[in-house]
C-alpha positions in Angstrom: -0.4 -0.1 -0.1 1.6 3.3 -0.8 2.7 5.9 1.6 0.4 8.8 1.9 1.5 11.9 0.2 3.5 14.4 2.4 1.1 17.0 4.2 1.3 21.0 3.5 0.7 22.6 7.0 0.6 26.5 7.3 0.6 27.7 11.2 0.7 31.2 10.3 -2.2 32.1 9.3 -4.4 34.4 10.5 -8.4 35.0 10.9 -10.4 37.8 12.0 -13.7 35.9 13.0 -17.2 37.7 12.7 -17.8 38.4 16.0 -14.5 40.1 15.9 -14.7 42.4 13.3 -18.2 42.9 14.4 -16.7 44.7 17.6 -14.1 46.6 15.6 -16.8 47.8 13.2 -18.3 49.5 16.2 -15.1 51.1 17.3 -14.3 54.6 17.0 -10.5 54.8 17.9 -7.8 51.8 17.0 -8.1 49.1 16.6 -11.1 49.8 14.2 -12.4 48.9 10.8 -13.6 51.8 8.9 -15.7 52.2 5.7 -14.0 54.5 3.3 -14.6 56.0 -0.2 -10.7 55.4 -1.7 -9.1 57.6 -4.7 -11.4 56.0 -7.5 -14.9 56.1 -5.7 -14.9 53.0 -4.6 -16.2 52.2 -1.2 -13.9 49.9 0.8 -13.2 48.7 4.3 -10.1 49.6 6.2 -8.1 48.4 9.0 -6.4 49.9 11.2 -4.5 47.8 14.0 -1.6 50.8 14.5 -1.6 54.1 15.8 -0.6 56.5 13.0 -1.4 53.5 10.0 0.3 54.6 7.0 -2.0 54.6 3.9 -4.8 55.2 6.1 -5.1 51.4 6.8 -5.1 48.4 5.1 -7.7 47.2 2.5 -9.7 44.5 4.0 -12.5 42.0 2.6 -13.6 38.2 2.9 -10.0 37.0 2.7 -9.8 38.1 6.4 -13.3 36.4 8.1 -14.7 34.2 5.4 -13.8 30.6 5.7 -14.4 29.8 2.3 -11.8 32.2 1.4 -9.2 30.6 3.4 -9.9 27.2 1.8 -9.6 28.8 -2.0 -6.4 30.3 -0.9 -5.2 26.6 0.4 -6.3 25.3 -2.5 -4.8 27.6 -4.7 -1.4 27.2 -3.2 -1.9 23.7 -2.6 -1.8 23.6 1.6 -3.9 20.8 3.0 -4.0 22.2 6.7 -4.0 25.2 8.2 -3.6 25.9 11.8 -5.2 29.5 12.3 -5.1 32.3 14.6 -6.7 35.3 15.6 -4.8 38.4 14.2 -3.3 41.5 16.3 -4.0 43.2 18.5 -6.5 40.3 20.1 -7.9 41.6 23.4 -5.3 44.0 24.3 -7.5 46.8 23.9 -10.3 45.8 26.0 -11.1 45.9 29.9 -10.6 42.6 31.8 -14.5 41.7 32.0 -15.2 41.9 28.5 -12.0 40.7 27.2 -12.7 37.4 29.4 -16.5 37.2 27.8 -15.2 37.4 24.5 -12.4 35.1 24.7 -14.7 32.3 25.4 -16.8 33.0 22.7 -14.7 33.9 20.1 -12.6 30.2 21.3 -16.2 28.7 20.8 -16.2 30.4 17.5 -12.9 29.2 16.0 -13.9 26.0 17.3 -17.0 25.7 15.5 -14.9 27.7 12.2 -11.8 24.3 12.6 -14.7 21.6 13.5 -17.3 22.2 10.3 -14.6 22.6 8.1 -13.7 19.5 5.4 -11.5 17.0 5.9 -8.3 16.2 4.2 -8.9 13.7 1.5 -8.5 10.4 2.4 -7.1 11.0 5.9 -9.3 11.5 9.0 -7.8 15.2 9.6 -9.7 18.5 9.4 -8.2 20.8 7.1 -8.2 23.6 10.0 -7.5 24.2 13.6 -6.3 26.5 15.3 -4.8 28.8 18.1 -7.1 30.1 21.0 -7.0 33.1 22.7 -6.4 34.5 26.4 -8.0 37.7 28.0 -4.2 38.7 28.8 -5.3 42.6 29.8 -4.4 44.1 33.3 -6.6 43.4 36.0 -7.9 39.9 35.1 -7.6 37.7 37.5 -5.5 34.7 37.8 -8.6 32.8 38.2 -9.8 33.8 34.8 -6.9 33.2 32.8 -6.8 29.7 33.9 -10.5 28.9 33.1 -9.7 30.2 29.5 -6.4 28.2 29.5 -8.7 24.9 30.5 -11.4 25.9 28.1 -8.8 26.0 25.0 -7.2 22.5 26.2 -10.8 21.2 26.0 -11.5 22.2 22.8 -10.6 19.3 20.4 -9.6 21.3 17.0 -7.8 24.2 19.3 -4.0 23.0 19.8 -2.5 25.8 21.6 -3.1 29.9 21.9 -1.6 32.8 20.4 0.0 35.2 22.5 1.1 38.9 22.3 4.2 40.4 24.3 2.0 42.5 26.9 1.2 39.6 28.9 -1.2 41.6 31.5 0.6 44.7 31.2 4.3 44.1 32.5 5.7 41.4 29.8 5.6 38.0 29.5 8.3 37.8 32.3 6.0 39.0 35.0 5.9 36.7 37.6 2.0 36.8 38.1 2.0 34.9 34.6 4.0 31.6 36.2 0.5 29.7 37.3 -0.9 30.5 33.4 2.6 28.9 32.1 2.5 26.5 34.4 -1.4 25.4 33.2 -0.2 25.8 29.7 2.6 23.4 30.3 0.8 20.8 31.6 -2.3 20.7 29.3 0.5 20.4 26.6 -0.7 23.4 24.6 1.4 25.1 21.9 1.9 28.8 23.0 2.6 31.0 19.6 3.6 33.9 20.3 3.3 37.0 17.5 4.1 40.6 17.5 1.9 43.7 17.6 3.5 46.5 18.6 7.1 46.8 17.4 9.5 49.3 18.7 9.6 53.0 19.2 8.4 54.4 15.9 10.6 57.7 16.1 13.2 55.0 14.7 11.4 55.2 11.7 12.2 59.2 10.8 9.6 61.3 8.6 10.4 59.7 5.2 6.9 58.0 4.2 8.1 54.1 3.4 4.6 52.6 4.0 4.4 49.5 6.3 8.0 48.6 5.7 9.7 49.6 8.7 7.4 48.9 11.2 6.7 45.4 9.8 10.2 44.6 8.6 12.0 45.5 11.6 9.9 46.6 14.5 8.0 43.4 14.5 11.2 40.9 14.5 12.5 43.0 17.1 9.4 43.2 19.5 9.7 39.6 19.3 13.4 39.4 19.7 12.8 41.6 22.8 9.7 39.4 24.3 11.4 36.0 23.9 15.2 37.7 25.4 12.7 38.6 28.6 11.2 35.3 28.6 15.0 33.4 28.6 16.5 35.9 31.4 13.3 35.1 34.0 13.8 31.4 33.9 10.5 30.3 32.4 12.1 27.8 30.7 14.3 26.2 33.6 10.9 26.4 35.6 8.8 25.2 32.9 11.0 22.9 30.2 8.3 21.0 28.8 6.7 24.4 27.6 6.3 24.4 23.9 6.9 28.3 22.5 6.4 28.5 18.8 8.3 32.5 17.6 6.5 34.3 14.5 8.9 35.3 12.0 11.8 32.9 12.1 12.6 34.2 16.2 13.1 37.9 14.6 16.8 39.1 15.4 17.3 36.6 18.6 19.4 33.9 16.4 21.6 36.1 15.0 22.2 38.0 18.6 22.0 34.9 20.5 26.1 35.0 21.2 26.1 38.2 21.9 23.1 37.6 24.4 25.3 35.0 26.1 27.9 36.8 26.2 26.4 40.1 28.1 24.5 38.0 30.4 28.1 36.2 31.4 29.6 39.8 31.9 26.6 40.9 34.0 26.6 40.4 38.1 22.7 40.8 37.9 21.8 37.8 35.6 25.0 36.1 35.4 24.1 33.3 38.1 20.5 33.5 37.3 20.1 30.5 34.6 20.7 26.9 34.7 22.3 27.1 31.0 23.8 29.4 28.9 21.5 31.4 27.0 22.2 29.5 23.6 21.1 26.8 25.2 17.5 27.9 25.2 17.1 28.5 21.7 16.8 24.8 21.2 13.8 24.3 23.3 11.9 27.0 21.1 10.2 26.4 17.6 10.1 28.5 14.9 8.0 29.7 11.9 9.9 29.4 8.3 8.3 32.9 7.5 11.7 34.3 6.5 11.8 34.6 2.7 15.0 33.0 2.0 17.2 29.7 2.2 20.2 31.2 3.9 18.3 32.8 6.7 16.3 29.3 7.2 19.9 27.5 7.1 21.2 30.1 9.1 18.4 29.8 12.2 18.5 25.6 11.9 22.3 26.0 12.8 21.6 28.3 15.8 18.9 26.0 16.8 21.2 22.6 16.0 23.9 23.9 18.4 21.8 24.2 21.3 22.7 21.0 23.4 26.4 21.8 23.6 25.5 24.8 25.3 23.5 22.8 28.2 25.4 22.6 31.6 27.8 20.0 32.0 27.8 19.1 27.7 31.2 18.1 26.4 29.6 18.1 22.9 32.3 19.9 20.5 29.9 18.4 17.1 29.7 21.2 14.1 26.1 22.6 14.4 23.7 20.2 12.4 21.7 21.8 10.2 19.4 18.9 9.8 18.4 18.7 13.3 17.5 22.0 13.7 15.5 21.9 11.0 12.9 19.8 13.3 11.8 22.6 15.2 11.0 24.9 12.0 7.5 25.2 10.8 5.9 26.3 7.2 3.6 29.5 7.4 2.7 32.3 5.3 0.8 34.9 7.1 -2.3 35.1 4.9 -4.3 37.2 4.7 -1.5 40.0 5.0 1.0 40.7 2.1 -1.6 39.9 -0.7 0.1 40.1 -4.1 -0.3 43.5 -5.9 -1.6 41.7 -9.2 -5.0 39.6 -8.3 -4.1 37.2 -10.8 -0.5 36.4 -9.0 0.2 33.6 -6.3 1.1 34.9 -3.3 4.7 35.4 -2.2 4.6 34.7 1.1 3.4 31.2 -0.1 6.0 30.7 -3.2 9.2 32.5 -1.8 8.7 30.8 1.4 8.5 27.2 -0.1 11.5 28.1 -2.3 13.3 29.1 0.6 12.7 25.6 2.3 13.3 23.7 -0.9 16.7 25.5 -1.1 18.6 25.4 2.1 21.8 23.7 1.6 22.4 20.9 4.1 18.7 19.8 4.7 17.3 16.5 3.2 14.6 16.0 1.4 13.1 14.4 4.7 14.0 17.6 6.4 12.3 19.8 4.0 9.2 17.5 4.2 9.4 17.9 7.8 9.7 22.3 7.8 6.7 21.9 5.3 4.4 19.8 7.5 5.7 17.0 9.2 7.0 18.9 12.0 3.5 20.5 12.4 1.6 17.1 12.5 3.9 15.8 15.4 4.1 19.2 17.0 0.3 19.7 17.2 -0.8 16.0 17.5 -2.5 16.0 14.2 
């Protein structure tokens, strides 16, 4: 009997569920969706998720909320399964009581979105799974957060949760989140860490460069800082089975990890805080493969693969094994963001990331299949 075809699984793909878009349409301050008449006299919806959004926000349409549009996109690009997540800014802008209620409702909505989707042909597996939402806002109670972790863990088509970088207001290294990390670890959920706020926008200057600087640089730098603060907090020592997936291939963290380790070693405040060299913890992470270039993906897999030699007491001296590093990398598209400028084209966020995976030197075909989908099948227990 022939083996089933290898799956293509998209783990970085977003949806603004109807309940969420209704809330955004009701708002008069960012974040919001508003209707405008564009320069060609055509009415269109615009999504504003950042203050001072360039170009008056992003044009949005059914691809942001319609499940058939998601499935059509998947069919056009040969994607078998998507693990979808509510996109930023999640519930960050809401008061605690409203955030708690809406998180529960949106998690149930996402379960229905996934559970009523079609299955992969010839397999007992759905085409859609999801990351749930936590009401991570100031003033939320620990018990409310733990209730939602429990809910997500019990919804069969939700296999993790998406999280921004602010936590409940003081960042993800806030000790108040430790019961939440413990519950997430115990439930076996994957945490998808995704940016929203970028960094200080004054760094971008006055020249109009559209969305390029805040998205290409600000978002990954935000992820880099948040993940580094988590490492410094000792979260991975306290919760060694916690599974954290970083957006955008970990931002700048792989490239700066040795500099980070050196700074820790020379700083009396943190030099003895961690059980291992900082580079060890990169091997505890999962990273999406949304990097658009084979050299970047190869480098990231090198950095992941060398992590074990930085475990305290390790005597490993072997060169990085790029193949081993690939086991913690997973394909993503960032749909529905970054659409092609021509409606007839395939999305470069798909084609360029697949080409990058295909062209990494030192990855076997088995490694490539893993990054395209088999790693996700294992990580999310599909």
